[in-house]
C-alpha positions, 0 to 999 in steps of 0.5 A: 307605323301610326298607332292605329296600324300597330293595332291592326297587326295584333291579331296577326301577333297574337296568332303567330306567337302560338304557332310551332312550324312553318305552314302554321306561321305561313297560314296565320300571316296571310289569313291576317294580310288578306283581312287587312289589305284586300286583294285577289290573293295574299301569300307568305313565300320562302325561296331558296335560290340555291336549290331553286325550291319555293315554299308558299302559303296563299290565302284563299287556299287553292285547290290540290290540283292547282298546285300540280299545275302552277308550282312547277311554272312558278319554281321554273321562272321565279327568278323573273319576278323583279320584286324577287331580284330586287330582294336578292340584290339588296337583301331587304325589301320595303312594301313595292310594287312591279311597277315600282321597281320595273317602270318599263314593264318589261316583266309583263313580257315574261313567262312567269308573268304570262303563264302564272300571274296573269291566268290568275287575274292578277295584274299587280303585286305588292311585296315586302321582304327579308333575307333570314340568317340562313340565306332564304329569301322571306316574302310577304305579299298581296296580289291585286287585279288593279294597280294601287296601294294605299300608303297605309297598305304599305305600312301594314305590310312592312309591319306583317314582314317584321312579325313574319321574321320574328315568328319564323325565328320562333319556329326555329328556336321552338323546333331546335328546343324539342329536338334538344329536349328529345335528345336529352330525354334518350340520355335520361335528362329532364328538363325543368323551369323552376322559380326562385324558390327551386320549384318546378314551374314546368317540366318536360317528360320525366320523374318530376312535375310541375310544383316539386321542390327540386331540393335544397342543393338546387335552391342554394345554388339559385340563391348563390348564383343568380345576382342581386342586380340584373345589370351585373348578369349579361349571360345565363350562368351554367352551374353544375351541381353536386347532388350525391344525397338524391343520386342524380346529376343536376345542372342549373342554368341561372338567369337574371330573373326566373324562371331558371332551367334545371337539367336533371339526370336521374338514378346516375349514382351506382349503388354503394356496394357496386362501388365498393366491388371495384376495390375502393376504400370508403373514402374513395367510394365517397368521392366516386359517388359524388364525381358521378353526380358531376361535382367538381374537385372543389365541391366534392372537397367541401362536401366531404371536408377534405382538402382538394389535394386529397380529392385529386389523389383519391380519383387517381385511385378511382381512375385506376379501379375504372381503368380510365384516364379522363374525368369524363370517362370516369363519369361515364363508367360510373354511370354504367356501373349504376346502370348495370343490372343485379 
């Protein structure tokens, strides 16, 4: 696409980067489409052929009674649209019109054209679309009372399709992110973005705020696990940190460059007295405290200055005192000890 065409899509790109749900995405795309490519209307469409359901946002926005009258007609006969047929067949459709994919004009004798498009004053439609990873057909369209679209308008519509494709995935990722944060919050975890110095840049609801120092353990882990050269770091490294001093479980997701991600579960370490009440020795209590923070055997050994084999022996005693057989069950039991009232 020419530089001028890219510039004309800038407003659409700016608008969709701020959206968080499908309706906002559809509204932003269609409003910009109709500004760039004048016509009777513009639309953003999602079609699930497996269920026969369709979502559409149309600009100018029809009245509520319009939807009641025309949406059932569209859903019942949408498979008659030759552009939808072509998109379904090929999985992708560059900007095309009815006349181009149906030169014999058979579409004009269908129920869809006669009962849906024609009453709305639409004689031609330009559509660009793709099939997303979930199998949904996505199309952006401009409808006109005439049959001519310029090459530039076709380029703009294809550019709009690419923006819509990226934006739809951003919406899905944002929905997933919010769901994961809510689930983690229910289990006492806080999600924090941190800089290279270990200070919080942004944080979900919890005990830590932007600007807080997450402590020496996090800062040292960032220094150790972030490589000097990003080319050596293709995937983020997930590191479970031992932080018994602050009584929390901490997980670092270290990327090649900041911000890095830190997950913190506060107040998981049981009080020393409650561990001792299990009948453990002082050293076994030391091991149990660090186990509760998510430390592995090597981390516990380094922290306490003992051999990994000794840690393993102490863990066997901890497991027996807790009445469990696995590390995960032991951590869960210790967290339960920490949350017990009294």
